[in-house]
C-alpha positions as CSV (number, residue, x, y, z in Angstrom):
1,M,53.6,-60.3,-45.0
2,S,56.9,-58.7,-46.3
3,E,58.6,-55.9,-44.3
4,K,58.0,-53.6,-47.3
5,K,54.2,-54.2,-47.2
6,R,54.1,-53.7,-43.4
7,R,55.8,-50.4,-43.8
8,A,53.5,-49.3,-46.6
9,G,50.5,-50.3,-44.5
10,A,51.8,-48.4,-41.4
11,A,52.4,-45.3,-43.5
12,A,48.9,-45.5,-45.0
13,A,47.4,-45.9,-41.6
14,G,49.3,-42.9,-40.3
15,A,48.2,-40.8,-43.2
16,A,44.6,-41.8,-42.7
17,S,44.9,-40.9,-39.0
18,S,46.4,-37.5,-39.7
19,S,43.9,-36.7,-42.4
20,K,41.1,-37.5,-39.9
21,K,42.2,-34.7,-37.6
22,P,41.6,-31.8,-40.0
23,R,38.3,-33.4,-41.0
24,A,37.3,-33.7,-37.4
25,A,38.2,-30.1,-36.7
26,A,36.3,-29.0,-39.8
27,S,33.3,-31.0,-38.7
28,Y,33.4,-29.5,-35.2
29,A,33.8,-26.0,-36.6
30,E,30.8,-26.5,-38.8
31,S,28.8,-27.9,-35.9
32,L,29.2,-24.5,-34.2
33,R,27.0,-23.0,-36.9
34,S,24.0,-24.9,-35.4
35,K,24.6,-23.1,-32.1
36,L,23.9,-19.7,-33.6
37,R,20.6,-18.1,-32.6
38,P,18.5,-16.0,-35.0
39,D,20.1,-12.7,-35.9
40,A,17.3,-10.9,-34.0
41,S,18.5,-12.4,-30.8
42,I,22.1,-11.4,-31.4
43,L,21.0,-7.9,-32.4
44,A,19.2,-7.6,-29.1
45,T,22.5,-8.4,-27.3
46,L,24.3,-5.8,-29.4
47,R,21.6,-3.2,-28.6
48,S,22.1,-3.9,-24.9
49,L,25.9,-3.5,-25.3
50,A,25.4,-0.2,-27.2
51,S,23.0,1.1,-24.6
52,A,25.4,0.2,-21.7
53,S,28.2,1.9,-23.6
54,A,26.2,5.1,-24.1
55,S,25.2,5.2,-20.4
56,S,28.7,4.6,-19.3
57,S,30.0,7.4,-21.4
58,K,27.4,9.8,-20.0
59,S,28.1,8.9,-16.4
60,K,31.9,9.2,-16.8
61,A,31.4,12.6,-18.4
62,A,29.2,13.7,-15.6
63,A,31.5,12.3,-12.9
64,K,34.6,14.2,-14.0
65,S,36.1,16.6,-16.4
66,L,39.6,16.4,-17.8
67,A,40.6,19.6,-16.2
68,D,39.4,18.5,-12.8
69,H,40.8,15.0,-12.7
70,D,43.5,14.7,-15.3
71,P,46.9,15.8,-13.9
72,S,48.3,16.3,-17.4
73,A,45.6,18.9,-18.1
74,D,47.2,21.2,-15.6
75,P,50.2,23.2,-17.1
76,T,51.8,23.2,-13.7
77,S,51.5,19.5,-13.1
78,S,54.1,16.8,-13.5
79,Y,52.9,15.7,-16.9
80,I,52.7,17.2,-20.3
81,V,49.5,17.3,-22.3
82,V,48.9,19.0,-25.7
83,A,45.6,20.2,-27.1
84,D,44.1,21.2,-30.4
85,Q,44.8,24.8,-31.2
86,D,43.8,27.0,-34.1
87,S,46.3,28.4,-36.5
88,S,46.5,31.9,-35.0
89,S,47.3,30.5,-31.6
90,V,50.1,28.2,-32.9
91,T,51.6,31.0,-35.0
92,S,51.5,33.3,-32.0
93,R,53.4,30.8,-29.9
94,I,56.0,30.4,-32.7
95,N,56.4,34.2,-32.9
96,R,57.0,34.4,-29.1
97,L,59.7,31.6,-29.3
98,V,61.5,33.4,-32.2
99,L,61.3,36.8,-30.5
100,A,62.8,35.3,-27.3
101,A,65.6,33.7,-29.4
102,A,66.3,37.0,-31.2
103,R,66.5,38.9,-27.9
104,S,68.9,36.3,-26.5
105,I,71.1,36.6,-29.6
106,L,71.1,40.4,-29.5
107,S,72.1,40.3,-25.8
108,G,75.2,38.1,-26.8
109,R,74.0,34.9,-25.1
110,G,73.2,33.1,-28.4
111,F,70.0,31.1,-28.5
112,S,68.7,27.8,-27.1
113,F,65.4,25.9,-27.2
114,A,63.9,24.4,-24.1
115,V,62.6,21.0,-25.4
116,P,60.5,18.5,-23.4
117,S,62.5,15.3,-23.1
118,R,60.7,12.4,-24.7
119,A,63.2,9.8,-23.4
120,A,61.8,6.4,-22.6
121,S,62.4,7.0,-18.9
122,N,60.0,10.0,-19.0
123,Q,57.1,7.9,-20.4
124,V,55.0,6.3,-17.8
125,Y,51.6,4.5,-17.5
126,L,49.1,6.1,-15.2
127,P,46.4,3.5,-14.1
128,D,44.0,6.2,-13.1
129,L,44.0,7.6,-16.6
130,D,44.6,4.2,-18.2
131,R,47.1,5.6,-20.7
132,I,50.8,6.4,-21.2
133,V,51.8,10.0,-20.4
134,L,54.9,12.1,-20.7
135,V,56.6,13.4,-17.5
136,R,57.3,17.1,-17.6
137,R,61.1,17.4,-17.9
138,E,62.9,19.7,-20.2
139,S,66.4,19.7,-21.7
140,A,68.3,22.6,-23.3
141,R,69.1,22.6,-27.0
142,P,71.6,25.4,-27.5
143,F,73.0,26.4,-30.9
144,A,76.4,27.3,-29.4
145,N,77.1,23.7,-28.5
146,V,78.8,21.2,-30.9
147,A,76.6,18.4,-29.6
148,T,73.3,20.2,-30.2
149,A,74.0,22.8,-32.8
150,R,72.7,20.7,-35.7
151,K,69.5,19.7,-33.9
152,A,68.9,23.3,-32.8
153,T,69.2,24.4,-36.5
154,V,66.7,21.7,-37.5
155,T,64.3,22.8,-34.8
156,A,64.5,26.4,-36.0
157,R,64.0,25.3,-39.6
158,V,60.9,23.1,-38.7
159,L,59.4,26.0,-36.8
160,S,59.9,28.3,-39.8
161,L,58.3,25.7,-42.2
162,V,55.3,25.1,-39.8
163,H,54.8,28.9,-39.5
164,A,54.7,29.2,-43.3
165,V,52.2,26.4,-43.7
166,L,49.9,27.8,-41.1
167,R,50.1,31.3,-42.6
168,R,49.0,29.8,-46.0
169,G,46.2,27.8,-44.4
170,I,47.2,24.6,-46.1
171,H,48.2,21.1,-44.9
172,V,51.3,19.2,-45.9
173,T,52.6,15.7,-45.3
174,K,55.6,14.8,-43.2
175,R,57.3,13.8,-46.5
176,D,56.6,17.2,-48.0
177,L,58.3,18.8,-45.0
178,F,61.3,16.6,-45.3
179,Y,61.8,17.4,-49.0
180,T,61.9,21.2,-48.3
181,D,65.4,20.8,-46.9
182,V,66.8,17.3,-47.6
183,K,70.4,18.5,-47.1
184,L,69.8,19.8,-43.6
185,F,67.4,17.0,-42.4
186,G,69.5,14.2,-44.0
187,D,66.8,11.6,-43.2
188,Q,63.0,11.9,-42.7
189,S,63.3,10.3,-39.3
190,Q,65.2,13.4,-38.2
191,S,62.6,15.9,-39.3
192,D,59.8,13.6,-38.0
193,A,61.4,13.5,-34.5
194,V,61.9,17.3,-34.4
195,L,58.3,17.8,-35.5
196,D,57.1,15.9,-32.4
197,D,59.5,18.0,-30.3
198,V,58.0,21.2,-31.8
199,S,54.5,19.9,-31.0
200,C,55.5,19.4,-27.3
201,M,57.2,22.8,-27.2
202,L,54.1,24.6,-28.5
203,G,51.7,22.6,-26.4
204,C,49.6,21.7,-29.4
205,T,48.6,18.4,-31.2
206,R,50.6,17.5,-34.3
207,S,47.5,18.0,-36.4
208,S,47.4,21.6,-35.2
209,L,50.7,22.1,-37.0
210,H,48.9,21.2,-40.3
211,V,51.5,18.5,-40.9
212,V,49.9,15.1,-41.5
213,A,51.0,11.6,-42.4
214,S,49.9,10.0,-45.7
215,E,46.5,8.2,-45.8
216,K,46.7,4.7,-44.5
217,G,43.6,3.7,-42.6
218,V,40.2,2.9,-44.2
219,V,36.6,2.7,-42.9
220,V,33.4,1.1,-44.2
221,G,30.0,0.4,-42.8
222,R,27.1,2.3,-41.2
223,L,28.7,5.8,-41.1
224,V,28.0,9.1,-42.8
225,F,30.2,12.1,-42.4
226,A,31.4,15.2,-44.3
227,D,35.0,15.4,-45.4
228,D,35.9,19.1,-46.0
229,G,32.2,19.6,-47.0
230,D,31.8,16.5,-49.2
231,R,29.2,14.1,-47.9
232,I,30.6,10.5,-47.5
233,D,28.4,7.5,-47.2
234,C,30.6,4.6,-46.0
235,T,28.0,1.9,-47.0
236,R,28.8,2.8,-50.6
237,M,32.5,2.6,-50.6
238,G,32.9,-0.9,-52.0
239,V,35.3,-3.6,-50.7
240,G,38.2,-1.1,-50.4
241,G,36.3,1.3,-48.0
242,K,36.9,5.0,-47.6
243,A,40.4,6.2,-46.8
244,I,40.4,7.9,-43.4
245,P,41.1,11.6,-43.9
246,P,44.5,12.7,-42.7
247,N,43.0,16.0,-41.7
248,I,40.6,14.9,-39.0
249,D,39.8,18.6,-38.1
250,R,38.0,18.8,-41.5
251,V,35.6,15.9,-40.6
252,S,32.2,17.0,-39.5
253,G,28.5,15.9,-39.4
254,I,29.2,12.4,-38.2
255,E,26.0,10.2,-38.2
256,S,25.5,6.5,-37.7
257,D,22.9,3.9,-36.8
258,A,25.6,1.4,-35.9
259,L,25.5,-0.7,-32.7
260,F,29.2,-1.0,-32.4
261,I,32.6,-0.3,-33.9
262,L,34.7,-3.2,-35.2
263,L,38.4,-2.4,-35.1
264,V,40.4,-4.8,-37.4
265,E,44.1,-5.3,-37.4
266,K,44.6,-6.3,-41.0
267,D,43.5,-5.3,-44.5
268,A,42.7,-9.0,-45.5
269,A,40.2,-9.4,-42.7
270,F,38.8,-6.0,-43.4
271,M,38.2,-6.9,-47.1
272,R,36.4,-10.1,-46.1
273,L,34.1,-8.2,-43.8
274,A,33.5,-5.5,-46.4
275,E,32.8,-7.9,-49.2
276,D,30.4,-9.9,-47.1
277,R,28.6,-6.7,-46.1
278,F,28.9,-7.8,-42.4
279,Y,27.8,-4.3,-41.4
280,N,24.4,-4.8,-42.9
281,R,23.7,-8.0,-41.0
282,F,25.1,-6.6,-37.8
283,P,25.0,-2.8,-38.0
284,C,28.5,-1.6,-37.3
285,I,31.4,0.6,-38.4
286,I,34.5,-1.3,-39.5
287,L,37.9,0.3,-39.7
288,T,41.5,-0.7,-40.0
289,A,45.0,0.9,-40.0
290,K,46.3,-2.1,-42.0
291,G,48.8,-3.0,-39.3
292,Q,50.5,-0.5,-37.0
293,P,48.0,2.3,-36.1
294,D,48.7,5.7,-37.6
295,V,47.8,9.0,-36.0
296,A,44.8,9.7,-38.3
297,T,43.2,6.3,-37.6
298,R,43.7,6.7,-33.9
299,L,42.2,10.2,-34.0
300,F,39.3,9.0,-36.1
301,L,38.5,6.1,-33.8
302,R,38.6,8.3,-30.7
303,R,36.3,10.8,-32.5
304,L,33.8,8.1,-33.4
305,K,33.9,6.7,-29.8
306,V,33.4,10.2,-28.2
307,E,30.7,11.5,-30.6
308,L,28.7,8.3,-31.2
309,K,29.3,6.7,-27.7
310,L,29.5,3.2,-29.3
311,P,31.3,0.2,-27.9
312,V,34.6,-0.8,-29.7
313,L,35.4,-4.4,-30.3
314,A,38.8,-5.5,-31.7
315,L,39.8,-8.3,-34.0
316,V,43.5,-8.9,-34.1
317,D,46.0,-11.7,-34.7
318,S,46.6,-14.2,-31.9
319,D,50.2,-13.1,-31.4
320,P,52.1,-10.6,-29.2
321,Y,52.1,-8.0,-32.0
322,G,48.3,-8.1,-32.3
323,L,48.1,-7.3,-28.6
324,K,50.7,-4.5,-28.9
325,I,48.7,-2.9,-31.7
326,L,45.6,-3.1,-29.6
327,S,47.4,-1.5,-26.6
328,V,48.5,1.4,-28.8
329,Y,44.8,2.2,-29.6
330,M,43.9,1.9,-25.9
331,C,46.8,3.3,-23.9
332,G,48.9,5.1,-26.5
333,S,52.4,4.7,-27.8
334,K,55.5,5.8,-25.9
335,N,56.7,7.8,-29.0
336,M,53.6,10.0,-28.8
337,S,52.9,9.9,-25.1
338,Y,52.6,13.7,-25.0
339,D,49.4,13.5,-27.1
340,S,47.9,10.4,-25.4
341,A,44.8,12.3,-24.2
342,N,43.8,12.9,-27.9
343,L,45.0,9.6,-29.4
344,T,43.7,6.9,-27.1
345,T,40.4,5.1,-27.0
346,P,40.0,3.4,-23.6
347,D,37.7,0.4,-23.0
348,I,38.2,-1.4,-26.3
349,K,37.1,-5.0,-25.9
350,W,39.3,-7.8,-27.2
351,L,36.9,-9.9,-29.3
352,G,39.5,-12.2,-31.0
353,V,41.4,-14.0,-32.2
354,R,42.5,-14.9,-28.7
355,P,45.0,-17.7,-27.8
356,S,42.2,-19.6,-26.1
357,D,40.2,-19.6,-29.3
358,L,42.7,-21.9,-31.0
359,D,41.5,-24.8,-28.9
360,K,38.0,-23.6,-28.4
361,Y,37.4,-23.5,-32.2
362,R,39.8,-26.4,-32.8
363,V,41.9,-24.5,-35.3
364,P,44.0,-27.2,-37.1
365,E,47.6,-27.6,-36.0
366,Q,48.8,-27.0,-39.5
367,C,47.2,-23.5,-39.3
368,R,49.0,-22.6,-36.1
369,L,52.5,-21.1,-36.2
370,P,55.3,-21.8,-33.7
371,M,56.4,-18.7,-31.9
372,T,59.9,-17.5,-32.6
373,D,62.3,-16.6,-29.8
374,H,61.6,-13.0,-30.6
375,D,57.9,-13.6,-30.3
376,I,58.4,-15.1,-26.9
377,K,60.6,-12.2,-25.8
378,V,57.9,-9.7,-26.8
379,G,55.2,-11.7,-25.1
380,K,57.1,-11.8,-21.8
381,E,57.8,-8.1,-22.1
382,L,54.1,-7.4,-22.5
383,L,53.3,-9.4,-19.4
384,E,55.6,-6.9,-17.5
385,E,53.7,-3.9,-18.8
386,D,51.5,-2.2,-16.2
387,F,48.6,-1.7,-18.6
388,V,48.5,-5.5,-19.2
389,K,48.7,-6.3,-15.5
390,Q,45.5,-4.2,-15.1
391,N,43.5,-6.7,-17.1
392,E,43.4,-10.2,-15.7
393,G,41.9,-11.6,-19.0
394,W,44.8,-10.3,-21.0
395,V,47.3,-11.8,-18.6
396,K,45.6,-15.3,-18.8
397,E,45.5,-15.1,-22.6
398,L,49.2,-14.1,-22.9
399,E,50.2,-16.9,-20.4
400,T,48.3,-19.4,-22.6
401,M,50.1,-18.1,-25.7
402,L,53.5,-18.4,-24.0
403,R,52.7,-21.8,-22.5
404,T,51.6,-23.3,-25.9
405,R,54.2,-21.3,-27.9
406,Q,51.7,-21.1,-30.7
407,K,50.3,-18.1,-32.6
408,A,47.8,-17.7,-35.4
409,E,46.6,-15.2,-37.8
410,I,42.9,-14.2,-38.3
411,Q,43.1,-15.9,-41.7
412,A,43.6,-19.3,-39.9
413,L,39.8,-19.4,-39.7
414,S,39.7,-19.6,-43.5
415,S,40.7,-23.3,-43.1
416,F,37.0,-23.8,-42.2
417,G,35.8,-21.9,-45.2
418,F,36.5,-18.5,-46.7
419,Q,33.4,-16.9,-45.1
420,Y,33.7,-18.7,-41.7
421,L,34.9,-15.5,-40.1
422,T,31.7,-13.5,-41.0
423,E,29.2,-16.4,-41.0
424,V,30.1,-18.3,-37.8
425,Y,33.1,-17.0,-35.8
426,L,32.1,-13.4,-35.3
427,P,28.3,-14.0,-35.0
428,L,29.0,-16.6,-32.3
429,K,31.4,-14.4,-30.5
430,L,28.8,-11.6,-30.4
431,Q,26.1,-14.0,-29.3
432,Q,28.1,-15.3,-26.4
433,E,29.4,-11.8,-25.5
434,D,32.8,-13.4,-25.7
435,W,35.1,-10.5,-25.3
436,I,37.5,-9.2,-22.6
């Protein structure tokens, strides 16, 4: 046999061998379908989970109140906490601030704002509360100082704008606020940052200022609620779902026969779940912020958890960023640590896609992505976070990810079929109670 023929034969054999691997993986993945029990059995498992979640919520509520056990709820404590306030309360606080500034000016001392410091060093994780909080530490922002004159001016302007919005009884977006004085603000990030400062100064949530972010998150499934008096049935919202209202204070009359809440990282997975009507087969509420969680979605999720007392299961990418997104929902973000009491939803269970799932479900190598140096850096930083160290399961999964240096998106499961996620992967996960 000629050398040319031998090489061609070897190449063909190699190609055949490599083509067998995806076929073998697909065959194994399909074989998992046979392990699924009848839906009635899986539903019984979900009912037990929902019942346990409701009992746990009641026992926690009976065991302690926020005022008794949350140090951030005490104004004299070492931590800052903000609360929902009505318009009259917020405007009264603004009036007192302005009057104090006016008296200071008339006495010849100029004026200065005492602003809680939101520096990274002031943001700490408290294991007892299982969330990030802001240490009570203030810094002066005097107008008669070259270094802080501009920021003091911006602070005064934002207070004035918020006061006007509250007096009119309307809501505006952060973008609207920025465009009222582009020359002064310069960049929206400047007005956004001062808006958070003002929220801390007044001791109220950002939504109490009637300044909201644009709609981002969406919800679909077994949920009915009133949005500013209009009745919304989320089973009739099509594939796109219902946009989560930016004004959560106008949401009322929440009703549901769901057994759990499914929190999804990405819009693509959300659309698959919505189109397949996954919520009809397994009664649930499905929501997503389409990536990084916005304030409205975080508030809405917490509201559903508190009022419906349902368990929350999360479906995110198998990468460090998926876990970071999940941690923001659970423990809060450092940027808004002052409002963590209102924005966090503890006890979210990580359903998938987890690093261990890649081998368990034999996700093809071609569907796995190599982690970049930055991915590895973020993963190692997560391992050092206190809220990760509290969960042994998270630590093991992160260590697996860093050891294999592989990541995967939820859509990697589509290599077994476009509906594999809803027909096999999620049902099997629910059946096996495979969450951490």
